[in-house]
Structures are given as C-alpha cells and as structure tokens.
LODREN-462546 format. One record per residue (C-alpha): residue number from 0; y, z, x. Coordinates in Angstrom, 3 decimals. Each point is the difference from the previous one (the first is absolute). Layout:
<sites>
[NUM [Y Z X]]
...
</sites>
This chain:
<sites>
[0 [25.505 41.401 25.917]]
[1 [2.435 -2.968 -0.551]]
[2 [3.335 1.522 -1.035]]
[3 [-0.547 3.757 1.221]]
[4 [2.547 -0.955 2.640]]
[5 [2.822 -1.152 -2.186]]
[6 [2.830 2.318 -0.015]]
[7 [-2.291 2.584 0.590]]
[8 [-2.162 -2.670 1.083]]
[9 [3.264 1.315 -0.317]]
[10 [-2.720 -4.038 0.139]]
[11 [0.967 0.315 -0.653]]
[12 [-2.693 2.051 2.753]]
[13 [0.737 4.611 -0.781]]
[14 [3.950 0.041 0.577]]
[15 [1.291 -0.262 -3.564]]
[16 [3.702 -0.381 0.873]]
[17 [-0.456 -3.070 1.182]]
[18 [-1.962 -3.274 1.124]]
[19 [-1.693 -0.837 2.892]]
[20 [1.967 -2.401 1.631]]
[21 [0.372 -1.943 3.483]]
[22 [2.029 1.263 2.812]]
[23 [1.704 -3.541 0.866]]
[24 [2.474 0.677 1.984]]
[25 [1.887 -3.377 -1.768]]
[26 [3.876 1.590 -0.026]]
[27 [2.175 2.760 1.226]]
[28 [2.500 1.501 -0.812]]
[29 [2.740 -1.075 1.901]]
[30 [2.367 -1.656 -1.621]]
[31 [-0.022 1.372 -3.613]]
[32 [2.919 -2.316 -0.864]]
[33 [-2.393 -3.186 0.699]]
[34 [-2.537 1.701 -2.097]]
[35 [-1.428 -2.432 -2.633]]
[36 [-4.014 1.400 -0.555]]
[37 [0.749 0.302 -3.604]]
[38 [1.222 -3.220 -0.498]]
[39 [-2.481 -2.323 2.109]]
[40 [-1.970 -2.376 -1.548]]
[41 [-3.148 1.833 0.512]]
[42 [0.534 2.852 -2.455]]
[43 [-0.238 -1.487 -3.254]]
[44 [-2.088 2.842 -0.832]]
[45 [2.526 3.052 0.237]]
[46 [1.132 1.235 -3.624]]
[47 [3.666 -1.398 -1.001]]
[48 [1.130 4.120 0.255]]
[49 [-1.437 0.189 3.956]]
[50 [1.351 -2.973 0.885]]
[51 [3.458 1.035 -1.259]]
[52 [-0.363 3.310 1.607]]
[53 [-1.262 -1.192 3.486]]
[54 [3.098 -2.508 -0.420]]
[55 [2.872 2.500 -0.962]]
[56 [-1.130 2.696 2.675]]
[57 [-0.521 -2.706 2.785]]
[58 [3.855 -0.971 -0.832]]
[59 [0.741 3.687 0.599]]
[60 [-1.812 0.908 2.998]]
[61 [1.721 -3.156 1.445]]
[62 [3.659 1.921 -0.827]]
[63 [1.232 1.986 3.296]]
[64 [-1.151 3.401 0.257]]
[65 [-1.978 -0.273 -3.072]]
[66 [-1.491 3.598 -1.186]]
[67 [-3.445 1.495 0.736]]
[68 [-0.994 -0.069 -3.713]]
[69 [0.556 -3.589 -0.011]]
[70 [-2.600 -0.914 2.751]]
[71 [-2.140 2.440 -1.236]]
[72 [0.259 -1.628 -3.696]]
[73 [-0.409 -3.357 1.661]]
[74 [-3.223 1.076 1.416]]
[75 [-1.848 1.062 -2.725]]
[76 [1.380 -3.520 -1.674]]
[77 [-1.746 -1.551 2.824]]
[78 [-3.128 2.707 -0.756]]
[79 [-0.179 -1.476 -3.298]]
[80 [0.032 -3.823 1.129]]
[81 [-2.644 0.219 2.205]]
[82 [-2.177 1.849 -3.231]]
[83 [1.251 -3.171 -2.298]]
[84 [-1.127 -2.879 2.602]]
[85 [-1.936 1.160 2.679]]
[86 [1.957 -1.043 2.690]]
[87 [0.344 1.801 3.111]]
[88 [3.224 -0.534 0.849]]
[89 [1.553 2.232 -2.214]]
[90 [-2.427 3.064 1.167]]
[91 [1.585 -1.166 3.636]]
[92 [3.915 -0.223 -1.804]]
[93 [-0.708 3.704 -1.859]]
[94 [-1.056 1.478 3.136]]
[95 [3.523 -1.106 2.108]]
[96 [1.904 1.029 -2.843]]
[97 [-0.933 3.393 -0.211]]
[98 [0.379 0.417 3.615]]
[99 [3.692 -0.967 -0.370]]
[100 [0.239 2.641 -2.855]]
[101 [-1.351 2.453 2.320]]
[102 [2.706 -1.065 2.663]]
[103 [2.579 0.112 -2.531]]
[104 [-1.552 3.549 -1.064]]
[105 [-2.485 1.767 1.883]]
[106 [-0.834 2.338 -2.978]]
[107 [-0.841 -2.676 -2.827]]
[108 [-2.706 1.331 -1.514]]
[109 [-0.678 -2.613 -2.087]]
[110 [0.200 -2.698 2.909]]
[111 [-2.640 2.160 1.872]]
[112 [-2.114 -0.228 -3.368]]
[113 [0.962 -3.738 0.276]]
[114 [-1.697 -0.787 3.541]]
[115 [-3.370 2.414 -1.134]]
[116 [-0.326 -2.681 -2.774]]
[117 [0.210 -3.014 2.531]]
[118 [-2.422 2.133 2.248]]
[119 [-2.249 -0.112 -3.018]]
[120 [-0.038 -3.228 -0.517]]
[121 [-0.598 -1.010 3.720]]
[122 [-3.203 2.680 -0.340]]
[123 [1.633 2.083 2.644]]
[124 [-0.684 3.361 -2.204]]
[125 [0.199 2.785 2.760]]
[126 [3.357 -1.410 0.784]]
[127 [1.105 -0.254 -3.762]]
[128 [-1.249 3.513 -0.554]]
[129 [2.524 1.340 2.626]]
[130 [2.952 -2.096 -1.671]]
[131 [-0.855 1.324 -3.056]]
[132 [-0.210 3.846 1.035]]
[133 [3.359 -0.552 2.051]]
[134 [1.698 -1.277 -3.499]]
[135 [-1.722 3.125 -2.160]]
[136 [1.247 2.348 2.442]]
[137 [3.756 -1.742 -0.262]]
[138 [-0.275 0.474 -3.488]]
[139 [-3.062 1.369 -1.788]]
[140 [1.586 -0.536 -3.326]]
[141 [-0.765 -4.481 0.101]]
[142 [-3.037 -0.528 -1.318]]
[143 [-0.270 -3.306 1.459]]
[144 [-0.732 1.420 3.398]]
[145 [-2.897 1.880 -1.555]]
[146 [-1.145 -3.140 -0.669]]
[147 [-0.356 -1.251 3.053]]
[148 [-1.666 3.293 1.962]]
[149 [-2.439 -0.332 -3.234]]
[150 [-0.638 -3.604 0.666]]
[151 [-0.561 0.453 3.881]]
[152 [-2.168 2.682 -0.458]]
[153 [-2.257 -1.695 -2.577]]
[154 [-0.244 -2.914 2.645]]
[155 [-0.767 2.677 2.827]]
[156 [-2.582 1.793 -2.454]]
[157 [2.036 3.226 -0.090]]
[158 [-1.225 0.343 -3.488]]
[159 [0.836 3.588 -0.322]]
[160 [3.432 0.056 1.223]]
[161 [0.850 -3.452 -2.353]]
[162 [-1.106 1.799 -3.095]]
[163 [2.739 3.045 0.328]]
[164 [2.754 -2.532 1.312]]
[165 [-0.748 -2.275 -3.359]]
[166 [0.547 3.631 -2.075]]
[167 [3.143 0.363 2.019]]
[168 [1.312 -3.496 -0.987]]
[169 [-1.311 0.085 -3.494]]
[170 [2.127 3.502 -0.461]]
[171 [3.256 -1.555 1.205]]
[172 [-0.553 -3.483 -1.795]]
[173 [-2.722 -0.687 -2.565]]
[174 [0.664 -3.624 0.323]]
[175 [-1.759 -3.347 0.713]]
[176 [-0.350 0.879 3.382]]
[177 [-1.751 3.476 -0.224]]
[178 [-2.127 -0.780 -3.062]]
[179 [-1.421 -3.207 1.855]]
[180 [-0.816 2.091 3.088]]
[181 [-1.601 3.042 -2.209]]
[182 [-2.498 -3.091 -1.587]]
[183 [-0.672 -1.148 3.477]]
[184 [-1.009 3.353 1.416]]
[185 [-1.981 0.726 -3.547]]
[186 [-1.900 -3.177 0.552]]
[187 [-0.760 0.915 3.589]]
[188 [-1.381 3.321 -0.905]]
[189 [-1.842 -1.495 -2.884]]
[190 [1.672 0.559 -3.122]]
[191 [0.640 -3.362 -1.652]]
[192 [0.946 1.216 -3.215]]
[193 [2.390 2.302 1.676]]
[194 [1.611 -2.851 1.652]]
[195 [-0.098 -2.688 -2.417]]
[196 [2.045 3.101 -1.672]]
[197 [2.220 0.044 2.565]]
[198 [0.694 -3.724 0.608]]
[199 [0.633 -0.714 -3.958]]
[200 [2.652 2.774 0.270]]
[201 [1.375 -1.895 3.391]]
[202 [-0.028 -3.345 -2.276]]
[203 [1.779 1.970 -3.090]]
[204 [2.544 1.635 2.483]]
[205 [1.104 -3.285 1.292]]
[206 [2.132 -0.900 2.804]]
[207 [3.297 -1.633 0.749]]
[208 [-1.897 -2.754 1.701]]
[209 [-2.377 -2.127 -2.335]]
[210 [-2.261 -0.757 3.060]]
[211 [-0.547 3.892 0.749]]
[212 [-1.129 0.042 -4.043]]
[213 [-1.904 -3.491 0.240]]
[214 [-1.860 2.008 3.303]]
[215 [-0.988 2.928 -2.445]]
[216 [-1.344 -2.054 -2.492]]
[217 [-2.268 -1.983 2.261]]
[218 [-1.099 3.131 1.683]]
[219 [-0.762 1.087 -3.461]]
[220 [-2.056 -2.808 -0.116]]
[221 [-1.913 0.858 3.464]]
[222 [-0.875 3.735 -1.792]]
[223 [-1.398 -1.668 -3.319]]
[224 [-1.872 -2.731 2.346]]
[225 [-1.440 2.897 1.995]]
[226 [-1.117 1.341 -3.234]]
[227 [-1.878 -3.468 -0.663]]
[228 [2.322 -0.465 -3.202]]
[229 [0.591 -3.097 0.639]]
[230 [2.340 -0.830 -3.307]]
[231 [2.080 3.089 0.761]]
[232 [0.732 -1.621 3.320]]
[233 [0.441 -3.405 -0.807]]
[234 [2.289 1.006 -2.985]]
[235 [2.580 2.014 2.904]]
[236 [0.040 -2.849 2.301]]
[237 [1.109 -2.267 -3.082]]
[238 [2.471 2.679 -0.611]]
[239 [1.341 -0.117 3.342]]
[240 [0.277 -3.801 -0.329]]
[241 [1.827 0.037 -3.653]]
[242 [2.614 2.135 1.938]]
[243 [0.045 -1.232 3.626]]
[244 [-1.004 -4.045 -0.782]]
[245 [-1.572 -1.074 3.827]]
[246 [-0.747 3.514 1.406]]
[247 [-2.372 -0.700 2.847]]
[248 [-2.018 3.399 -0.666]]
[249 [-0.561 -0.496 -3.416]]
[250 [-1.726 -3.391 0.700]]
[251 [-2.238 1.737 2.682]]
[252 [-0.804 2.357 -2.672]]
[253 [-1.437 -2.537 -2.602]]
[254 [-1.884 -1.877 2.758]]
[255 [-1.948 3.203 0.868]]
[256 [-0.798 0.380 -3.712]]
[257 [-0.744 -3.132 -0.096]]
[258 [-2.437 -0.286 2.632]]
[259 [-1.494 3.429 -1.297]]
[260 [-0.672 -1.737 -3.043]]
[261 [-1.667 -3.011 2.152]]
[262 [2.685 -2.569 -1.062]]
[263 [0.736 -1.690 3.416]]
[264 [2.297 -2.680 -0.844]]
[265 [2.618 2.014 -2.062]]
[266 [-0.428 2.664 2.922]]
[267 [0.803 -3.008 2.165]]
[268 [3.053 -1.202 -1.989]]
[269 [1.004 4.062 -0.163]]
[270 [-0.057 0.375 3.629]]
[271 [1.726 -3.230 1.053]]
[272 [3.054 1.340 -2.236]]
[273 [-0.347 3.276 2.091]]
[274 [0.376 -1.351 3.326]]
[275 [2.376 -2.794 -0.978]]
[276 [2.342 2.675 -1.615]]
[277 [-0.880 2.681 2.775]]
[278 [-1.609 -1.623 3.081]]
[279 [-1.486 3.247 1.941]]
[280 [-3.119 0.159 1.639]]
[281 [-1.407 1.973 -2.956]]
[282 [0.195 -2.980 -2.605]]
[283 [-1.333 -2.376 2.967]]
[284 [-3.438 2.117 0.301]]
[285 [-0.138 0.376 -3.802]]
[286 [0.679 -3.587 -1.025]]
[287 [-2.482 -0.958 2.874]]
[288 [-3.016 2.378 -1.886]]
[289 [1.173 -1.924 -3.202]]
[290 [-0.790 -3.438 1.617]]
[291 [-3.018 1.177 1.287]]
[292 [-1.183 0.980 -3.266]]
[293 [1.214 -3.058 -1.483]]
[294 [-2.764 -2.040 2.508]]
[295 [3.308 -1.348 2.146]]
[296 [-1.333 1.271 3.022]]
[297 [2.074 -1.950 2.460]]
[298 [2.881 0.417 -1.434]]
[299 [-1.266 3.985 -0.189]]
[300 [-0.693 -0.125 4.036]]
[301 [3.397 -1.705 0.751]]
[302 [1.851 2.818 -1.659]]
[303 [-1.849 3.056 1.388]]
[304 [0.714 -1.628 3.293]]
[305 [3.272 -0.158 -0.947]]
[306 [0.251 3.608 -1.244]]
[307 [-2.041 1.106 3.240]]
[308 [3.092 -1.760 2.323]]
[309 [2.686 1.525 -2.190]]
[310 [-1.032 3.327 0.514]]
[311 [-0.595 -0.317 3.431]]
[312 [3.426 -1.057 0.346]]
[313 [0.914 2.882 -2.046]]
[314 [-1.696 2.090 2.554]]
[315 [1.336 -1.837 2.678]]
[316 [3.709 0.929 -1.096]]
[317 [-0.676 3.896 -0.044]]
[318 [-1.238 0.223 -3.478]]
[319 [-3.202 2.257 -0.728]]
[320 [-2.178 -2.060 -2.154]]
[321 [-3.243 0.873 1.748]]
[322 [-1.490 0.913 -2.941]]
[323 [0.806 -3.305 -2.124]]
[324 [-1.178 -2.166 3.184]]
[325 [-3.186 2.597 0.541]]
[326 [-0.404 -0.485 -4.255]]
[327 [0.260 -3.682 0.172]]
[328 [-2.214 -0.751 3.091]]
[329 [-3.008 2.347 -1.560]]
[330 [0.394 -1.561 -3.231]]
[331 [-0.542 -3.859 2.023]]
[332 [-2.587 1.757 2.345]]
[333 [1.722 -1.527 3.308]]
[334 [0.984 2.293 3.261]]
[335 [-1.760 2.827 -1.116]]
[336 [0.166 1.884 3.326]]
[337 [4.224 -1.170 -0.320]]
[338 [0.129 1.549 -3.665]]
[339 [-1.798 3.732 0.654]]
[340 [2.952 0.216 3.119]]
[341 [2.643 -0.657 -2.739]]
[342 [-2.030 2.313 -2.619]]
[343 [0.190 2.779 2.530]]
[344 [2.987 -0.642 1.267]]
[345 [2.040 0.099 -3.762]]
[346 [-2.266 3.135 -0.541]]
[347 [1.056 1.435 2.629]]
[348 [3.700 -0.138 -0.527]]
[349 [-0.673 0.214 -3.771]]
[350 [-3.060 1.948 -1.171]]
[351 [0.664 -0.619 -3.638]]
[352 [-2.977 -0.449 -2.559]]
[353 [0.170 -3.504 -0.011]]
[354 [-0.075 -0.039 3.883]]
[355 [-3.226 1.659 -0.132]]
[356 [-1.355 -1.916 -1.577]]
[357 [0.860 -2.936 1.463]]
[358 [-1.208 1.314 3.257]]
[359 [-3.500 1.086 -1.437]]
[360 [0.088 -4.029 -1.082]]
[361 [0.373 -1.014 3.503]]
[362 [-2.480 2.267 1.502]]
[363 [-2.485 -1.415 -2.598]]
[364 [0.584 -3.439 0.546]]
[365 [0.069 0.825 4.092]]
[366 [-3.657 1.800 -0.337]]
[367 [1.370 3.663 0.127]]
[368 [-1.996 1.617 -3.036]]
[369 [1.006 3.749 1.371]]
[370 [3.929 -0.693 0.242]]
[371 [-0.334 -1.830 -3.150]]
[372 [-1.638 2.382 -2.192]]
[373 [2.420 2.711 1.676]]
[374 [3.223 -1.649 -0.742]]
[375 [-1.425 -1.235 -3.514]]
[376 [-0.055 3.738 -1.236]]
[377 [3.298 0.640 1.408]]
[378 [1.480 -2.680 -2.329]]
[379 [-1.300 1.793 -3.045]]
[380 [1.551 3.136 0.679]]
[381 [2.852 -0.047 -2.520]]
[382 [-2.570 -1.494 -2.763]]
[383 [2.290 -3.491 0.096]]
[384 [-0.202 -2.036 -3.092]]
[385 [-0.829 -3.358 1.849]]
[386 [-3.548 -1.688 -0.295]]
[387 [0.445 -1.874 3.589]]
[388 [-0.094 3.534 1.417]]
[389 [-3.070 0.846 -1.901]]
[390 [-1.746 -3.317 0.782]]
[391 [0.472 0.007 3.410]]
[392 [-1.137 3.773 0.630]]
[393 [-3.386 -1.140 -2.294]]
[394 [-0.555 -3.490 2.003]]
[395 [0.076 2.124 3.218]]
[396 [-2.416 2.649 -1.515]]
[397 [-2.269 -2.377 -1.127]]
[398 [-0.486 -1.373 3.769]]
[399 [-0.232 3.782 0.986]]
[400 [-2.726 0.040 -2.348]]
[401 [1.303 2.448 -1.804]]
[402 [-0.894 -1.075 -3.337]]
[403 [1.149 3.061 -2.142]]
[404 [3.691 -0.475 1.393]]
[405 [-0.463 -3.760 -0.240]]
[406 [-0.548 0.228 -3.761]]
[407 [2.629 2.639 -0.885]]
[408 [2.694 -1.677 1.901]]
[409 [-0.775 -3.600 -1.042]]
[410 [-0.357 1.207 -3.783]]
[411 [3.328 1.908 0.405]]
[412 [1.743 -3.139 1.254]]
[413 [-1.730 -1.770 -3.128]]
[414 [0.966 2.493 -2.488]]
[415 [4.033 -0.043 1.467]]
[416 [0.488 -3.449 -0.524]]
[417 [-3.013 -2.290 -0.983]]
[418 [1.568 -3.261 1.508]]
[419 [2.401 1.552 2.638]]
[420 [-1.166 -3.266 2.322]]
[421 [-2.104 -2.963 -1.051]]
[422 [-1.918 -0.167 2.958]]
[423 [-0.196 3.761 0.899]]
[424 [-1.029 1.626 -3.469]]
[425 [-2.658 -3.071 -0.174]]
[426 [-1.240 1.372 3.187]]
[427 [0.134 3.592 -1.045]]
[428 [-1.899 -0.678 -2.955]]
[429 [-3.047 -2.014 2.313]]
[430 [-0.329 2.883 2.089]]
[431 [-0.086 1.869 -2.857]]
[432 [-2.925 -1.447 -1.392]]
[433 [-2.074 -0.004 3.404]]
[434 [0.769 3.733 0.084]]
</sites>
C-alpha cells in the first residue's frame, strides 16, 4: 500500500516511530559550533518549535565539555527534523550526536535508544534491535526503548515477541507511542475495529509534538481507508491538515482517497502537495500513479523512472529499500528477474507478511506458480486486514487453476475494501466474473 511504510511506513513503511529517510552523508558532526542545520534555507518545513529547539541545543553542544544529555536531546531533535522535512542529512547528524553522547557517557540508555531509532529509519532492523535491547537492559523502565525493540521485531516478522514488547510498553506508559503501536499490531492480526480504537486513543492521548499527533490522525485515516470508509478517512486527513497545515502525509492520504473514488485530478493535486511537503520516493511513486490514472502518461513515466533512480541511490548508500524497489519494478512490469532477487533478499532479512506477499507476487510475475502459491499462503497467516494481500493470493490461485481459492481470496479482498486500488479492484471483479 502507498502509505504502509510511513512512520511505521513508520512509511511511513512497519516502523512506527520514524520515517524512512535517505541515508545521505551530507553533513558530519565535527564542528558543533559551526552547526547551521536548523537555520539552513532548505528547511522552511521545520515547525517553529523544532527549529528553536535544534538551534538552542546546537548552541549548547558548541560549549566546551557539553554533557551527554545535550547531545542526546540534540540527536532526538534531529530525528524529529528528519521526520518533518524528509532530509537525510538530519538522520546523519542525529547518528553522530548519539555517538557523541555515548562517548561522553557510555551508559546513556537514551542515546542507545536513539541509535536504534536512527537505524530503524535506515531500515537496518537487526542492528536497531540490538541497540534497543541494549537500551532496555540498561533501563527496563523506559518505554521508548521498548518502542525501538517492538518496531524492529515487527519489521523482522517476529510478531509474537512484538506483541509481548507492546504489552510491556503500554504497561509502562499508556500514551500516544504505545497506543499507536498496539493499533498497528491489531491491524496486522486482522482486528481492524480494535486497531481503530487504539489509534483513536493515541490521538486523544496527544503528544507534546504536534507532528506526532498529526501522524496518528493520518494513520487513523489509513485504518478507515482499509475499512473502505472513505468519508471517515477523508475527515481524519482533513483534521490533520487543520491542526497541521501543509502536513505531507495527510495530503498523501487525501490523494489515496481521491484515487480510490476515481477523481484522478484531485488525487494529482493532493499528491503534488505531498511530494512538495515531504520529498520521499513513496510520494514520488504515488504521484506517478495519479498522473497515470489522469491519463498523463509521459509525466507518469518520467516520475516512475525518477523514483527507481531515487531508490537505487538509497540502496547504494546502504539503506534496505529492496522491498520498495521490487514492488515498484513489479508494478511497472520491468526487470522482473532483478525484482525477484530484491524480493528474495527483503524476505530473507525480514520475513514479514508483507514481504511474503511481495515475494509471492515476484514469483508470480516470473512464472513460478508453486513458489508464488507457497508465499501467498504465508502472507495470510495472521489474517491481516489488507485487501492487497488477498488480491495477490487470489490472482495467484487463479493462474494455478485453483478456482475455489481464487474466488475466496478475491472476494475477501473486495469485501475488505471494494476500492482498495482502482486498477486492481477492477481486475479482481473481472477475474471473479470469469470464475
């Protein structure tokens, strides 16, 4: 799905605490006095409170013998800056700040959790888990560390352990961070009403950070979208924009609703706003899809090519974006053997239900029906409330002449959300009619 990788996903993504950002080593934490990240002209997107926090902490970090806590707080302020702007340089700055904190105080569990958070944004989930576990061991009372552990476990497909971590986290602090993670797990396990309830609690709990609360509103919108309740989804996205004007993920949510309702021109406008507010490959891909739906084929082709280049660049810089790149290549029906290798790599490192579905789809496109069927079945093992998983499983069953399975899965996809994707829902109905 478009947004499932968002602060998961997150998309965005998935990892909930953070956004998937490019790892571009544009800036190194060598001269704290000369740090001008917050004040650089590229960052008008920063919320005023983040801007002021970063500026004052950069100044404090410039003093001789600044304590570890200053570097830790600066690291988290940079993580927040990365979420707000989509600029990879902030992720690099955050990582350097957390390392400086650990040099000053090797026992700083906040800095350990911070490094885990940075590694989550880089999609290096096994390393993130190791730092998160170290942070928990150093202080088992800090809910934030369990969040890092939980996000990494989810991305590694270790769902039972993730549920246990979520329970510990909510017991320590029933707040926006723990409720949003409980929501995500309930969604994975196919309990959409429970997921909506938990995300409503997250929104009600609120946060000192306007952006975090906005993110929860957007995710609530996604849950309504998955239910096929577009009116409630649109209202949640509009509410996020009311409290946080210009919020990129909320524009992307609106784009998704308009596409599903076959209003491509409105979708284009929304996705253009999303891509401008937060320039990440996910928004580029969504905008390209909207151009395609609006009949603007050359614009779509150019943007899809640009997104493939962006993802290849992130991959070359050491980020694990194999799933996103494989997914895009399959969507474009290009370079299919390479897409299969990418999907295999993503699944080997992270055997999640989404990656099982992606691998099934890659095998399907490469003409390997037995493997496609095996991974499609695995992708449904939690009963995740996601029409795309059932659509793919149904299409695979149809090609392997398993009519009963095909009917069941395609019908389930349409029951979950009759407009989950304009093209795919139409295709699902067409195949169902032939069965």
